Structures are given as structure tokens and as C-alpha cells.
N, C-alpha and C positions, 0 to 999 in steps of 0.2 A: 293605716294601722304596721305598726310596726312589725317588721319579722319576725318571729321567734328566735331566742339566742341558741344558737347550739351548744348539745349538753356537752358537761365536759367531753365523759367520755368518746364521745363523737369527732370533737377537737381532739385528741387523744390518736383516735385512730389514723385520722387524717394525718398529722405529726406523724407519726409512727411510718404511716408507708411511705414517705420523703424520707423519711430517715433508714426504712429498708433498702429502697432504692441506691443510697448512699453506702450505705454499711456491706451491701452486697459488692457493690464494683471496688469497696475498699479492701474487703474482706479477698476478692479476687485479687489482687494487686500484690498484698500482704504475702499472699500464700506462690506467688510467684517471685519474690522479693524471698523468701524463705527458702523453695526451692532453689533460686539464683546461689546465695548464698552457702546454703549445704553442701552444694555440685560441687563449688568453686574453691571453698573454704576448708573444706573436710568437717572430722568431729572438731580436733583442735582447736581450728583457726574460726570455725564457726563457737568453741565457745571463747575465744579470745573475746572476740567480735559484741559476744553476747554478756561479757563480764561489764566491757569495757563502757558498754549501752546503759546498764543498771546503776555501777556506780556514778556512771552522770545524772542520771536521772534521777535517784535518793541525793546527789550532793542541788540539784536544781530547786530543791526545796526549798531551800535557802531562799531562793530567789524569788519564790511564790506566793512561800509562806498563808497560802489561803485564800489571794490574793481575787482568784477567777470565779473562786464559787461565792466571794462577799460580793462582788462587782452582781454578779446572777442575781443575788438575794437583793440586792436593793436597785439593780434594773425594776426586779417587781414591784419595791415600794415606790420607785419614781413611776410608774407607770400607774397606780394608784391612786397617789395622793397629786401626781400633775406636779412635784416638784424637782425639779431635773436637775439642783443646782450641788446640791449632792453629788448626785454621781459623777457629775463632771470633775469634779474636785478630788475626789477618789482615784478616777482614770488616769488625771495628771499626774498624780502624789506617786500613783501604784508607777506610771512609765519611768520616774524619773530613781524609784526605790529599787527595781528587777536592774537599771543600767549599772546603779554602782555597786548593787550585790553582784551581778554578773563580774563585773570586773574584778572585785577583792576574790570572789573564786577562780578566775581564772588565775591571778597571781597566786595565789596561794600552789594549785594544781602545778601550774611550772614551777614554783621552788620546790615541790616535794618529787618532781619528776627531776628534775637538773639532781636534787641529793640522791637518791636512790639510782638515777642511770648513772652514776660515777661507778656502782660496781658493774657495770656492763649492759650491752645494747637488754632490748627488754620489747616483745612486740605489742605485750601488754600496755605499757606506759605511752608508746607510742599514740596506742591506737585510741589512749583516753585525753592524749592533747586534744584531737580532733572530734573525744566527745565534749569535753566541755565547751565546744565552740557551737555547741548546737543550745545549751542553756538557755540565753537570751532569747534567740528565734524562738524557741518553744514557748516561754514563758508572755511576752508578748503578743503572740497567738494565739494564745488557750485566752489570755485576758480580753481580748479585743470575739473572739466567736463565741465566748458565754454570755455576752454581753449581747450581740448578736442571737444567740439562741431564746435567751429573757425577752427579744425584740418581737419574737416567730419571726424573725429568717433565718429560717432550717435550713436551707439550703445553704445560704451566701455562710452563714456560719462555718459548715463543716467541711464543703466541697474541697477548698483549699489545704484542709487539711486530711482530710482523709481520702482524695481521689489525686490530687496533682502532686503533693507530696512524694508518696510511694509513686508514682509514675516517672517523676523527676529521679527521685534514688536509682532505678532501675534504669532510666535513661544514663544516667550518670555510672553507673557502674561498668552498663556494657562499654562508656566512651573509652574508660578506665582499661577495664579487659581487653577492646581492640588496639588501641595504642600498645597496651605493653605485652600484650599477650598472658597477662597471668592475672590475678587480683589478689592483693594482701588485706589484712584487718581494718588497717591504717586507713586505708585507698576507700574501701568501701564506709569507714565512717566520716570520708570526707565528704564522700557520694552523698551521706543524709544530712551533713550542713548545707551542703548546696541545696538538696528538697526543701529542707525548714524556713532556711532564707528567704526563699521565692516565695513560700507558701506565707511566709509572717507579712511581706511586703503587699501581696494580693487581699488578704484579711482584713489589714488598717488601711486598705482603699476602699474596700467594702462597704466597712465600717462606717467611712467619713461621707459616702454616696448614702445612704440608705439612713442614717442615724436621723432622729426625730429632728424636728426645725428648731424644739422648743429645748432640745439638751445643746443642740449648737450655739445657741442664743444666748444660754443660759451664763451665768456667772458663778463660776465654780465657789466652791466654800468647802474649806479644809476643815474636817472635823477626827484630826489625827488619832487624837485619845480613843473615840467614838470607833472606828478603824481597826487600831491596833485591836484594843480588846473583843471586838470579834472577829479580825480574822488570824488571832494567833492559835485560836480552838482550831479551827477550820484550818489554820494548816499543820498543824501537829497530827489532826485526823486524815489528812488528805498523805502527811508525810508518813503514818502509818497503814494509812491504806499502800501506799507505793512501797513499803518496807514489806508487807504480807506477799505482796505480789511476787515480790524482788527476793525474798529471803533464802527460799526453798533455789534459787539458780546460785545466789552467792555462797551458802553452806555447799553445796554443789562443789563448785569449783575451788571454793576451801580444804575442802576436805577427799573429796574423789577427783580431784584433778580435772584439767580443761575438757579431757575428752566426754567424761560424766555430765560437764556442763553442758556440751553441745549436746548431745541426746537427750537432758531433759529440755534444753531450749524449744529442739524440735517440737517436744511431746507437748509441750506446754502453749507454742505456737500452732498446732494443729486443736488442740482443745478450745483455743481464742474463737476458733473458726463455731464452735459448736457452741459457744455463749453469744452466736451474733446476734438473735432475737434480744437476750435480756439487754445488749451493749444499745439497741434500736430503742426499745422502751424505754428505759434509763435514761436515755438521752433525750424523749419527747418528752418522759412524764416527769423529771426531774422539777421544770422549771413551771410547771402544772400545779405541785403540791406545794409550791411557794405563793403562788397566788390563790390556788382555794383555800390555801391556812387564814391568809390576810382575810379571804372574803368570810369567812367562816363556814363555809361550806363541806362540817367534816365529812359527813353523807356523802357525797362528789368525790373527795379526797381518796374516799375509803372504795368506791367503785372501780376509779382508776388502777389503785395500788391493786386489789386483790384482778382485774383484768391483767396486770402489769406478769402479777405473778404465775398464772394460769401460762400466758406468753411466753414467759420463759424457760416451764417444764417444759411444755409440746414442744418448744425449738431447740431444749436442749438433745429430747429423744429423736425427732426427726432427723435433727444433720447429725447425732453423735452416734447410734446404731448402726449405721451401715459404715463410718468410718472403723470402727467397733470389731463390726466381721469381714471386713475386706484389709484391717491392716495387715496383716502378714503378707500380704499380697502387693498392696499400696504403699508403703512406707519406706523399701527398700529400692521400686524402682521410682519412686519421684525424688529421694532427698539420698539415694545410695544406700550400699551396701554396710556401712557404718552405723546406719541408723534403723537398723531392726529391730536393736533394744529399744526404740522409740514406742513401740506397739502397748506394751503393756504398759511403762509408765503413764502414756495416754490412759489407758484405760481405768484408772484408779483416778486420773484428776478425770475425768467425765463424771465417771462414779461421784466424786465429790461437789461437785459442779449439780447431779443431781438434786442431789440430796440438799444443796444449797437453795438452790432457787423455790423452793418450798415456802421460804420465806422473803420471797418477792424483792422490794425495791426497800428492805428496813431501813438501812444504812442510809441512805437518801432520803425518806421520809423524816429520820431524825437531823437530817440538816434543814434540811428545808420548813420545818417548824419551830424552828431556835430549839430543840433537844440537843444542836453539835455538840454538845460534852458526854452524852451517851454516847453519841455518833464514835468520838476518840477513844472512850471507854470500851466498846468494842471493839475496835482496830487496834489499840493495843493487846485485849486478850487476845487477838488474833495471830499478833506477832508472838506473843511470848509462846502462847501453846505451838507454832511452828519451830520457833527455836530450842522450846525444851524437847518437844520431841524429832526436831530435825538433826542436834547434835546426836542423837544414838541411832534415829535409821537412816541417815546418809553415810554416818560412819560405819556401818553393817552392809549397807545396801545399796550404795550410789545413789541414785537419778531416782531408781523405783522408791526408797525411803524418803526422799525429798514430795517426790509427789503424793506419799502419804499425808504425811506431816501438812502438806499445802492443804489438803482435804479436810483434814482435819478441822484444824485451825478456824477456816473460811466458815465450817458448819457451826461449829461452839460462839463465832462470835456475833453469826447474825442471829443462832437463836437465843441469844443474851440479849442482843438489841430489841428482835420484835418482843418478848416478854418485858421488858421495863419499860417501852416506849408505850407497851399496851397498859403497864399499870402505871405510867404517869400522866398520860393523856387520852387516855379510853380506844384509839385509832387500833385497826388490828390491820396492818400490810400487807399478812401472810395472806397464802391460796385459801388459808381456812375462814373466810370470811362471807360471812350472809348478806354481805352489800352487794353482790352482785344479783340474789334473789328480785325479784320483781318489789314492789312496795305494799307490806302487810304482812308478806312469807319470811322478810331479815330481815333485817335493822330497824329499829325505830323511825321515826319519821326525822328527825335528829341525827339520824345515821351514827348512831351508837355502837359500836363494832362488838362483834360477838367476841 
């Protein structure tokens, strides 16, 4: 008699446990990175570093244009059908596309820096040159890590990026500071490039070791038109997602100066710690959404979505509340006196993340169930609200206004996506979902969401 197949929720909990360990280590290292940079660079220098990183991150969208998300979805399809030819063709084509676009981006950046640098040396432009070098390493590593994640190799997919890269970055910054007695923003970015390059090499090596034999032996099939039709909306969605996450920082730097940008960046970095559980469950649940949707198990999908939403709410409360209470004592001692002003900014961001957590992983569910255009529109709405509210709020209140605009945009976009997803598919991906109740007390046997 064969063993019973583990329930999707139990599989989700096991995957989340692995991710919790990885994210715990990653958050600790990222926090050390933030403390180190804030102490060594100060508010203005940290603002320069953060703005250059944000610019390169947004520019790097052009080299990914949704390919990692598409590869994750196609891996789920290949596992279900047993046909690996399309996935192998996609990976080869994606590598070439990333290489060509990265070269174009680098040449364009160099030309722009050469033109603007004629007016005088700029710490921002010097840092941006190094930041652009990150793009191909991050893109190729992300592509392979998403495939590994969809193959259920959770640890192998995330360890190089979440643990090894920030550890190497810390070592690189320490070495540069020890040699020169100081650390400039461009040197910190050079250390990031070093860490990202090593992490990419290790991810690719792990992928080649653990990929299915069928994938390694498959003859690649090119479906460029199909890939473009699928990945371009996903790329637009990813671009809007990154834009809404970074728009507040860009507006703060442009309208309020690099010191306010540094204050916002510290508050946002600490706010990311309160989203630890959301990151864990999101990474564990997203490939499950794709598989369960393909299998037609709507009830299981909604159970995983509801469990994710409640985990996000509980995690944000447990982690964020002590930071809010101790903020006035904690921030100046960790980051320096310049960053005492980050405390109320953090509080606004935290309240916004709590309100948005009610809607769970609705954007990920939309992407994994074929409703990626809905997700794209939701991120567009988030960016529009951020931009419209941010121009006025940042001009009047600096970093505090940026935090309020960011929180409002995220809430409005998630609410819109959740409502439209339920209307289109019947899936309720929010915390207010009866799917977690015992059978007979919640949804019907088919799992139609409440």
C-alpha cells in the first residue's frame, strides 16, 4: 500500500520551515550590512549608495523582463507533463538575452556618465558605474534560483543569494575599510559586485548538479514568440513591482536630498525585517500556487493562500511591535544619531505592511494562475498612487511623506488585485477565507472561495 500523499498545507509548512532558517540568517546579515553602511557612510553617503543601487535595480528590469518568473512557471509545467525540451530551450535563450541586454545597458550607462561627468566629479555617478555591473550577475543567478525553487530544491536555490552574497559583501567592505581606513559609497558597491558574482557562479553550479536527468538530456525547443507573449507582461509586472518598492526612495532623493533618502532607506531596511515571515511564506507558497492551479485543486490553493495571509499578519505583529516600542532607543544606537528621524518613518511603513498583509499573497496568486495582466494592473495602480501622493507628501514632509505614500499605494493595489482575482476566478486569497475551516464548515468540496 503506497504512502499517503502529503497535504499541500503540510508541504507548504515544511518548505516555509526551510525558508525561515534561510531568511533568518539573511535578515541578520542584511541588518549587519545596514548598520555597517550607516555607520561608515553616514546619512548622505548611505543615501548615495541606496540611490545608485535603486537606479541599477530598476535599469536591470530590462535584462530580466519576467524571465525568472516565466522559468518558474514553465518548470512546473515541465514537471507535470514530463516534457523538458521547452524549459531547456528557454534557459539557453534567456542566458543569451540577458548577456546582450546587459552589454547594451552597461554601454549606455558609461556613455551617460561620460557626458554628465564632464560637469564635475560625482559620487553618485561613480557608484552607479559599479552598480550597473551587478545586473548580469543578479539576473542569471535569479533565473537559475527560480528554477531550482520550482524543482523543490529550496535550500540550494536560496542559500547563495540570501546567505553567501551578503556575507561576502560584509567581508569585502571590511577588507576595503581595513586597507584604506575609510569606505566610500562606490567601494561598498564594488563589494556588492564581488558578492553577486560569486553567488551567481555557485547557483549555476548547484543547478547543473541537481537538475533532473531528463532536463539535461532534453533537446532544446525554441518557442520565442510564446515566451515573449508570456514574459513581457510578467516583465512589466516585475518592473512595476520594483518601481513601487523603490519609487519612494527615488522621490525622496530627488525632492528632499540624499540625507533624507538615507533616513528613509534605514527605515525601509528595518521595515523589511518585519516582513520576514511574508518573504518566507511567499517564497515557499508561490511555486505551490502554480502546481495546485495546474492540478485543478482550488480548495488546496486557497488553504495555502489563507494560511500565508495569517502568517504574514502574525509575523508582522510579532516582529514589528517591539521595534516600534524600542525605536527611539534602538535606532540611534545601531545606526547613529543621524538616523533617529527614521523611527517615525519606520512606524508608518510598518502600519502600512500590516494593513496590506490582510490581502495575503494575492499578487503572486494572480501571476501563478494565468492572471498576470491583473497583477500588472495592480502594480501599475500601486506605482500611480505612490507617484501622485509622493510628489506632494515628499515635498512637504520628506522621508515621512514618502513612507505614507508607499503604504497607501501598497494597500490600494493589493485590495484591487484581491477583489478582481475573486471576481475573475472565484479564488479568495485573503485572510478572510473560510478555506482553513474543517470540511463542511467552510467552502464547498470544490473549494469555492468565500
